[in-house]
C-alpha positions, 0 to 999 in steps of 0.5 A: 563761177566769178564773172571777169568779162563778157561771158562770163557775165552772160553765163552768169546770167543764164545761169540766174536765169535758170535758177529763177526758172526752177524756183532756186533764187526769189523774183526780188534775188533775180531783180538784184543780180540783175540789177548788179549785172546790169552795173558790171557791164556799164563797167565793161562798156566804159571800157571799150569807150575808152578804148575807143577814144585813146585810138582816136586820140592816136591817130589825131596826135599823129595827124595834128601833131597834137599831144592831147590826152585822155585824163585819168579820172580813176587817178589817185591824184586827180587834181593833179590831173586836171591841170 
């Protein structure tokens, strides 16, 4: 299974814990996979926080008639987005 969301990531981690318990993978392999799972979780958390900020900006802009936007730092032409 390829983890694609929080549920499948958790399933993958549990599978790895079972493999580690049965000594099907080494402790070092388990640590490496745990670090990768942590990085994947960080990306998922980033997306949740970004969505929250976007919703708050929408409310702010509606109340104060502002045109505030969240910069697209992942855009290819980031330099243009900073203007």
